[in-house]
C-alpha positions in Angstrom: 92.1 109.5 105.0 95.4 109.2 106.4 98.7 107.6 105.0 98.0 104.3 106.4 94.5 104.0 104.9 95.6 105.1 101.4 98.4 102.6 101.5 96.3 99.7 102.6 93.5 100.6 99.9 96.2 100.7 97.4 97.6 97.4 98.4 93.9 95.7 98.0 93.2 97.4 94.7 96.7 96.2 93.2 96.1 92.6 94.6 92.6 92.7 93.3 93.7 93.9 90.1 96.5 91.5 89.4 93.9 88.7 90.2 91.6 90.0 87.6 94.2 90.7 85.1 95.7 87.2 85.6 92.3 85.6 85.2 91.4 87.5 82.3 94.4 86.6 80.7 94.0 82.9 81.3 90.2 83.1 80.1 91.1 85.2 77.0 88.6 87.9 78.5 89.9 91.3 77.6 87.5 93.3 79.6 88.6 91.4 82.9 91.9 92.3 81.8 91.2 95.6 81.5 89.4 95.9 84.9 92.3 94.5 86.3 95.0 96.9 84.6 92.6 99.8 85.7 92.5 98.7 89.3 96.1 98.2 89.6 96.5 101.7 88.3 94.1 103.0 90.8 96.2 101.3 93.5 99.5 102.8 92.2 97.6 106.3 92.4 96.6 105.6 96.0 99.9 104.5 97.0 101.6 107.8 95.8 98.8 109.7 97.5 99.4 107.9 100.7 103.4 108.6 100.3 102.6 112.2 99.6 100.4 112.4 103.0 102.9 110.9 104.9 105.6 113.2 103.6 103.2 116.2 104.3 101.4 115.0 107.3 98.1 113.7 107.5 96.6 117.4 107.8 95.9 117.4 104.1 
């Protein structure tokens, strides 16, 4: 995957994670909150991966 693909997936995961986290908070659903936090963290990792690929080139 290239830099842009990783960045787009990161944005999607961060958005979905934020929604899950917020809904879990509003409904007192700890499991949903945890899933949201984990999905946001996954998005953060994908964002860093995309940045590294951008700096090093898409050949990696």
